FIVEXMAR-697892 format. One record per residue: residue in three letters; x, y, z of N, C-alpha, C in turn. Coordinates in steps of 0.001 Angstrom, whole numbers, plus 500000, padded with zeros to 6 digits. Layout:
! FIVEXMAR-697892
residu	n_px	n_py	n_pz	ca_px	ca_py	ca_pz	c_px	c_py	c_pz
ALA	X	Y	Z	X	Y	Z	X	Y	Z
...
//
This chain:
! FIVEXMAR-697892
residu	n_px	n_py	n_pz	ca_px	ca_py	ca_pz	c_px	c_py	c_pz
MET	520736	969645	505824	521628	968847	506781	522051	967458	506541
ARG	520722	966922	505647	521017	965512	505091	522278	965613	504173
ARG	522457	966550	503361	523501	966871	502309	524946	966774	503270
ALA	525212	967454	504409	526086	967569	504905	526575	966165	505567
LEU	525454	965204	505954	525768	963917	506420	526229	963080	505395
ASN	525540	963403	504141	526229	962394	503177	527597	962848	502848
MET	527993	963741	502869	529506	964292	502786	530279	963821	503697
GLY	529934	963407	504959	530572	963008	505949	531257	964289	507102
VAL	530340	965481	506876	530610	966455	507403	529971	966189	508941
PRO	530761	966334	510177	530235	966017	511276	529140	966859	511875
VAL	528005	966545	512225	526882	967528	512594	526392	967196	514311
PHE	526257	968422	514781	525668	968417	516352	524574	969428	516212
GLY	523323	968414	516722	522247	969348	516558	521646	969392	518014
TRP	521316	970728	518503	520818	970598	519817	519466	971539	519988
GLY	518780	971374	521014	517387	972132	520802	516538	971745	519845
SER	516003	972682	519213	515250	972243	517685	516297	971785	516622
GLY	517489	972079	516800	518351	971346	515822	518660	969683	516018
ALA	518268	969337	517101	518292	967842	517362	517129	967099	516633
ALA	515918	967994	516538	514752	967559	516268	514931	967570	514353
LEU	515524	968556	514196	515778	968600	512539	516516	967708	512170
LEU	517770	967445	512970	518496	966255	512863	517770	964736	512633
GLY	516986	964499	513790	516089	963302	513908	515473	963273	512521
ARG	514675	964139	512038	514024	964241	510692	514746	963945	509764
ALA	515986	964615	509617	516856	964435	508494	517275	962790	508443
MET	517364	962112	509481	517766	960710	509502	516405	959792	509551
GLY	515291	960437	509202	514096	959442	509125	513427	959128	510388
ALA	513756	959908	511660	512738	959580	512680	511653	960601	512981
GLY	511086	960129	513906	509568	960758	514043	509819	961962	515238
VAL	508925	962864	515653	509131	963847	516487	508050	963773	517412
HIS	508258	964266	518813	507190	964498	519852	507355	965562	520245
LEU	506132	966379	520516	505994	967691	521225	506255	967529	522871
GLN	507208	968451	523273	507715	968186	524747	507241	969707	525392
GLU	506229	969650	526429	505840	970910	526878	506670	971524	527954
ASN	507044	970715	528782	507682	970966	530083	509315	970753	530157
ALA	509916	971402	531143	511237	970784	531376	511172	969461	532254
LEU	512327	968640	531997	512502	967326	532447	513217	967631	533800
PRO	512545	967143	535066	513459	967119	536261	514548	966130	536152
SER	515573	966265	537120	516741	965444	536872	516418	964041	537031
GLN	515433	963503	538120	515031	962388	538219	514423	961494	537234
ALA	514104	962516	536127	513670	961599	534995	514639	961286	533839
LEU	515738	961731	534216	516850	961585	533287	517474	960221	533480
GLN	517910	959553	532784	518918	958230	533239	519852	957907	531867
ILE	520934	957508	532275	522313	957251	531417	521732	955688	531094
SER	521738	955732	529645	521577	954633	529126	522776	953554	529297
ALA	522326	952104	529266	523449	951295	529482	524549	951175	528119
GLU	523971	951819	527012	524806	951951	525897	525953	952909	525902
ALA	525562	953879	526977	526569	954837	527579	527869	954418	527782
SER	527931	953215	528379	529090	952734	529035	530150	951990	528063
THR	529583	951919	526665	530467	951525	525524	531103	952813	524682
THR	530436	953736	525240	530943	955156	524358	532283	955626	525034
LEU	533556	955434	524530	534640	956027	525370	534699	957370	525205
GLU	534226	957835	524049	534379	959368	523781	533331	960173	524588
CYS	532443	959724	525460	531602	960457	526261	531365	959631	527437
PRO	532474	959756	528244	532680	959278	529646	531372	959345	530601
ARG	531220	958050	531341	530199	958228	532144	529975	959342	533328
ASP	531243	959680	533932	531247	960713	534790	530712	962246	534247
LEU	531012	962370	532826	530719	963465	532157	529087	963622	531918
LEU	528537	962366	531526	527264	962312	531498	526445	962569	532699
GLN	527070	962129	533791	526307	962304	535163	526050	963432	535224
ARG	526745	964504	534793	526304	966094	534804	525145	966413	534368
LEU	524780	965879	533224	523477	965946	532476	522216	965667	533534
VAL	522595	964512	534295	521378	963922	535000	521233	964616	536404
LEU	521987	965379	536961	521916	965864	538011	521036	967146	538336
LYS	520656	967757	537253	519912	968938	537173	518838	968848	536202
GLU	517850	969649	536231	516633	969787	535559	517013	970106	534028
VAL	516609	969603	533105	516827	969883	531598	515676	970485	531000
LEU	515875	971668	530296	514795	972344	529642	515019	971754	528131
LEU	513874	971183	527768	513981	970524	526364	513262	971395	525233
ALA	513743	971134	524049	513098	972089	523177	511616	971681	522945
ARG	510880	972343	522156	509306	971960	522189	509344	970832	521398
GLU	510022	970459	520536	510091	969193	519612	511438	968308	519795
VAL	510816	966959	520087	512156	966036	520515	512101	964772	519681
THR	513175	964507	518997	513231	963679	518259	513047	962159	518864
THR	512539	961248	518036	512600	959709	518626	513967	959453	518138
LEU	514647	958417	518601	515883	958010	518307	515957	957665	516816
PRO	516940	958016	516260	517157	957731	514768	517710	956235	514486
ARG	517239	955709	513622	517968	954389	513424	519257	954370	513209
GLY	519905	953231	514037	521304	953290	513875	521999	954032	515043
ALA	521155	954951	515624	521994	955484	516602	521995	955128	518040
LYS	522654	955690	518855	522639	955271	520352	522187	956452	521147
ALA	521295	956148	522054	520877	956833	523256	521832	956872	524336
LEU	522542	957681	524590	523390	957970	525847	522559	958631	527015
VAL	521619	959459	526826	520816	959681	528026	519299	959836	527493
ARG	518493	959166	528378	517363	959264	528113	516295	959581	529055
ALA	514866	959861	528681	514114	960586	529496	512861	959606	529061
ALA	512693	958519	529730	511701	957353	529239	511844	956935	527895
ALA	511222	957079	526867	511595	956727	525548	512149	957674	524805
LEU	512267	959097	525104	512771	959843	524435	514572	960042	524570
PRO	515045	960171	523455	516607	960303	523604	516864	961882	523955
VAL	517344	962109	525186	517922	963408	525369	519371	963559	524759
LEU	520157	962596	524718	521438	962810	524072	521675	961657	523418
PHE	521871	961644	522196	522155	960511	521212	523295	960923	520260
ARG	523739	959931	519668	524969	959985	518867	524687	958620	517872
GLY	525030	958831	516567	525159	958069	515360	526426	958433	514652
ALA	526626	957629	513561	527759	957647	512644	527973	959350	512013
GLY	528828	960002	512741	529183	961346	512320	528225	962462	512747
TYR	527226	962197	513609	526464	963106	514196	526112	962900	515820
TRP	525740	964074	516481	525249	963980	517867	524088	964821	517907
GLY	523097	964317	518927	521873	965188	519151	521666	965544	520428
TYR	521397	966636	521107	521048	966880	522361	519776	967761	522447
ALA	518911	967209	522927	517424	967858	522924	517330	969012	523765
GLY	518204	969139	524878	518229	970442	525479	518160	971614	524666
VAL	517863	972569	525371	517925	973812	524874	519274	974660	525027
ALA	519846	974444	526083	521171	974932	526263	522219	973872	526142
LEU	523051	973942	525375	524036	973111	525194	525424	973131	526333
PRO	525411	971950	526880	526670	972063	527815	527895	972206	527118
PRO	529061	973128	527723	530199	973336	526829	530882	971912	526627
PHE	530808	971140	527763	531668	969916	527558	531212	968844	526484
LEU	530010	969037	526323	529681	968269	525098	529934	968579	523701
LEU	529863	969864	523669	530610	970629	522600	531743	970352	522324
GLU	532537	970286	523337	534146	970121	523186	534427	968476	523025
LEU	533432	967772	523446	533824	966231	523112	533240	966051	521735
PHE	532328	966574	521027	532011	966806	519499	533262	967036	518832
LEU	533680	968585	519027	534679	968879	518449	535946	968122	518126
THR	536323	967408	519336	537286	966587	519448	537401	965423	518571
GLU	536076	964768	518615	535804	963876	517651	535790	964154	516224
ALA	535449	965254	516017	535292	965939	514463	536740	966085	514071
ARG	537566	966497	514803	539095	966803	514529	539662	965266	514210
LEU	539427	964422	514962	540095	963117	514841	539767	962440	513574
HIS	538425	962666	513021	537876	962270	511904	537602	963364	510698
PRO	538713	963799	510137	538538	964884	509039	538003	964682	507742
GLU	537694	963128	507531	537651	962778	506101	536299	963387	505754
ARG	536113	963510	504471	534704	963970	503745	534533	963266	502473
ARG	533342	962848	502386	532820	962181	501159	531956	963229	500216
PRO	532293	962942	498993	531341	963779	498101	529883	963307	498396
ALA	529074	964324	498280	527800	964244	498484	526739	963622	497460
ASP	527373	963689	496363	526457	963406	495048	527405	963659	493874
PRO	526883	963166	492858	528095	963095	491574	528352	964450	491285
LEU	527744	965497	491399	528029	966884	491040	529156	967249	492060
ASP	528914	966987	493444	530239	967162	494319	531373	966424	493736
ALA	531272	965320	493572	532332	964324	493114	533083	964820	492120
MET	532351	965403	490946	533148	965854	489764	533830	967301	489975
GLY	533552	968025	491033	534224	969194	491541	533190	970290	491523
GLY	532121	970094	491441	530991	970953	492031	530707	971900	490681
GLU	529964	973116	490848	529374	973992	489834	530481	974307	489001
ALA	531762	974618	489765	532650	975334	488812	533319	974520	487782
ALA	533300	973045	488089	533684	972183	487064	532574	971825	485945
LEU	531432	972074	486384	530284	971752	485686	530039	973015	484733
ARG	530385	974117	485012	530254	975530	484205	531602	975269	483211
ALA	532541	974914	483451	533491	975018	482762	533232	973983	481405
VAL	532760	972812	481886	532177	972134	480640	531340	972811	479671
LEU	530342	973291	480450	529180	973738	479496	529788	974862	478832
ARG	530525	975720	479230	531137	976854	478511	531954	976226	477397
ASP	532939	975226	477439	533428	974415	476539	532558	973920	475286
PHE	531380	973182	475745	530551	972539	474823	529872	973902	474189
TYR	529432	975000	474571	528762	975847	473953	529575	976901	473004
THR	530798	976941	473405	531791	977420	472481	532143	976810	471198
ARG	532086	975247	471333	532191	974336	470496	531001	974409	469193
ALA	529733	974332	470036	528317	974363	469249	528316	975547	468486
ARG	528537	976654	469083	528429	977917	468264	529103	978149	466845
HIS	530157	977565	466918	531081	977447	465921	530839	976073	465015
ASP	530118	975503	465224	529863	973962	464575	528853	974507	463311
GLN	529062	973697	462048	528264	973888	461074	526869	973391	461301
VAL	526891	972298	461950	525398	971523	462182	524589	972422	463180
LEU	525359	972907	464539	524452	973425	465437	524434	974726	465882
GLY	525537	975481	464928	525729	976698	465123	524441	977465	464604
PRO	523880	977072	463549	522866	977923	463106	521592	977681	463861
VAL	521491	976833	464481	520236	976421	465470	520444	977348	466692
PHE	521620	977476	467060	521845	978129	468402	521717	979593	468084
THR	522369	979982	466927	522148	981498	466556	521104	981813	466326
ALA	519897	981114	465815	518601	981625	465823	517677	981639	466909
HIS	518189	980782	468124	517381	980661	469147	517774	981413	470452
VAL	519361	981529	470341	520005	982013	471868	520256	983300	471726
HIS	519979	984388	472183	520172	985693	472244	521097	986099	473520
ASP	520819	985545	474621	521645	985623	475903	522218	984576	476228
TRP	523600	984588	475730	524119	983127	476313	524526	983042	477676
ASP	524853	983799	478364	525096	983608	479747	523848	983095	480554
ALA	522519	983843	480143	521378	983081	480600	520972	981821	480167
HIS	521514	981794	479228	521075	980280	478603	521827	979139	479089
ILE	522971	979255	479522	524131	978630	480281	523501	978337	481442
ASP	523088	979447	482114	522802	979357	483638	521725	978448	483853
ARG	520472	978487	482859	519390	977584	482519	519929	976048	482394
VAL	520830	976028	481692	521341	974541	481339	522102	973882	482712
GLN	522794	974980	483251	523521	974568	484662	522474	974221	485442
ASP	521256	974841	485705	520473	974448	486726	519838	973164	486462
PHE	519526	972698	485216	519054	971500	484689	520201	970443	485201
TRP	521489	970467	484917	522377	969551	485383	522426	969562	486754
VAL	522625	970703	487590	522595	970569	489069	521522	969741	489557
THR	520305	969914	488968	519304	968960	489583	519194	967607	489262
ALA	519854	967555	487947	520104	966027	487339	521253	965318	488379
LEU	522140	966082	488518	523276	965195	489233	523397	965212	490934
SER	522617	966380	491431	522606	966435	492825	521159	966175	493467
GLY	520217	966399	492618	518872	966319	493180	518372	967679	493780
ILE	519096	968875	493933	518819	969983	494182	517862	970690	493159
PRO	516597	971125	493747	515308	971452	492689	515690	972897	492267
ARG	516732	972927	491340	516865	974156	490827	516155	974403	489338
TYR	516205	973619	488730	515662	973364	487166	513937	973161	487485
GLN	513249	974009	486995	511807	973847	486947	511005	973496	485605
GLY	511978	973429	484561	511379	973191	483295	510929	972190	482796
ASN	510646	971725	481489	510627	970458	481030	511285	970343	479705
LEU	511857	969174	479707	513029	968825	478618	512347	968953	477161
ASN	511084	968158	477045	510500	968210	475815	510081	969604	475266
VAL	509539	970257	476362	508733	971657	476103	509843	972703	475514
ALA	511152	972407	476390	512428	973550	476036	512852	973158	474588
HIS	512426	971960	474063	513369	971536	472703	512266	971442	471710
ALA	510957	971840	471997	509870	971657	471053	509955	972556	469842
HIS	510484	973968	470004	510381	974810	468729	511588	974979	468445
LEU	512566	974194	468675	513953	974302	467981	513996	973649	466564
GLY	513129	972787	466202	513288	972264	464971	514497	971166	464766
ILE	514728	970465	465985	515852	969703	466188	515635	968353	465249
ARG	516651	967765	464632	516317	966593	463677	517419	965654	464200
ALA	517503	964447	463875	518666	963287	464160	520000	963893	464335
GLU	520274	964560	463142	521773	964885	462832	522119	965994	464003
HIS	520913	966756	464339	521358	967593	465481	521788	966982	466729
LEU	520841	966079	467131	520968	965485	468394	522663	964463	468324
THR	522586	963743	466904	524068	963131	466899	525200	964155	467006
ARG	525085	965312	466486	526425	966271	466804	526396	966828	467967
TRP	525222	966981	468594	525321	967607	469927	525740	966508	471017
LEU	525526	965150	470862	525898	964275	471720	527701	964116	471533
SER	527981	964359	470163	529505	964306	469902	530430	965350	470370
LEU	529588	966504	470414	530438	967524	470980	530507	967676	472305
PHE	529120	967360	473126	529212	967056	474556	530057	966185	475126
GLU	530167	965088	474627	531287	963964	474929	532613	964645	474944
ALA	533036	965478	473935	534313	965929	473795	534499	966892	474656
ALA	533391	967843	475032	533713	968661	476220	533923	968034	477636
CYS	533041	967127	477781	533181	966255	479021	534696	965689	479310
GLY	535131	965049	477901	536448	964324	478102	537221	965111	478242
GLU	537505	966492	477735	538311	967544	477954	538686	967903	479321
GLY	537293	968383	479983	537336	969023	481377	537084	968086	482542
LEU	536887	966772	482469	536607	965860	483574	537381	964720	483452
ALA	537556	964140	484854	538050	962825	484739	537271	961782	484266
PRO	537799	960738	483603	537069	959528	482783	535894	959171	483339
GLY	535815	958820	484639	534688	958434	485210	533312	959319	485046
HIS	533917	960584	485451	532873	961855	485572	532251	962114	484300
ALA	533311	962164	483155	532833	962390	481933	531789	961377	481154
ALA	532186	960065	481689	531277	959138	481264	529935	958963	481787
LEU	529841	959580	483004	528408	959844	483856	527710	960695	482904
LEU	528445	961775	482798	527504	962809	482218	527214	962779	480683
THR	528162	962036	480043	527645	961519	478560	526603	960607	478795
ALA	526809	959466	479533	525574	958619	479747	524312	959514	480104
ARG	524171	960424	480967	523014	961116	480918	522403	961729	479727
ALA	523346	962401	479170	523140	963140	477745	522515	962297	476794
GLU	523144	960955	476806	522624	960137	475684	521094	959691	476136
ALA	521013	959500	477503	519718	959443	477830	518510	960276	477423
MET	519065	961634	477701	518017	962746	477214	518029	962853	475632
GLY	518981	962183	474937	518967	962230	473527	517904	961172	473145
ARG	517787	960197	473582	517053	959043	473725	515417	959336	473790
VAL	515453	960129	474686	514008	960696	475243	513517	961830	474004
LEU	514438	962615	473414	514021	963535	472568	513814	962675	471025
ARG	514680	961531	470801	514339	960904	469645	512959	960242	469710
ALA	512739	959815	470871	511472	959015	470993	510284	959963	470565
LYS	510202	961142	471385	509238	962362	471157	509087	962613	469384
GLN	510218	962583	468852	510362	962905	467456	509689	961783	466647
SER	509961	960392	467036	509297	959281	466506	507651	959297	466488
ARG	507356	959798	468003	505938	959808	467971	505124	960957	467360
GLU	505926	962162	467145	505233	963095	466121	505358	962748	464767
ARG	506237	961892	464251	506090	961620	462686	504920	960530	462661
LEU	504662	959674	463391	503764	958589	463521	502161	959412	463300
THR	502470	960403	464229	500863	961144	464494	500534	961910	463296
LYS	501532	962506	462651	501543	963175	461333	501259	962349	460225
SER	501726	960906	460310	501402	960110	459097	500105	959623	459364
//
């Protein structure tokens, strides 16, 4: 849900979904056992400034009992409570999202949300991976790089000796980059451990970075290519530092 919000995708959570939405926005959650009678509901003063949700429509919510979900979020920071029950926000909205703690969603609320979503269709990239074109763009870069590496005089023998299933290898490397660029926990390995048995020397790292930079420059826009190249250079520094420590230990 947080990823959708980061992308600017409109989100409406109701029932337990409103509590999940609150959690995604950093709010706390209260347990609610019973339905709220109509007299417990109040239209907030903030509602009068919300043109997209007129007061006469909100009045429909406070004229009858509302069955709340078992978990009800507190008000997320930056959101406005349109209908409250004491301190609990029954109906709230923030930048790009709405939340309704009732189990049954009134159709007019859904229509208001959909109308607003149609008026603001823009979408933002959720993370660097999304901005560069997603996993399809990343996969194309990796395939280009490994095509170059397999036929390279310096790197080719290393890969030929250690990689026997190229699709599986590219899958693992793609998982690493997905995690590095998006934060999605796809890669569970360790960079140093993965390269420890390969016999990589300084000339291998230099050539690897050169070919990777060429593949990025060929397949990505300049800004995205620069980002991936910078991340690869950081990886190279980590591996070089490990090699230096090992040489000192042996000496």
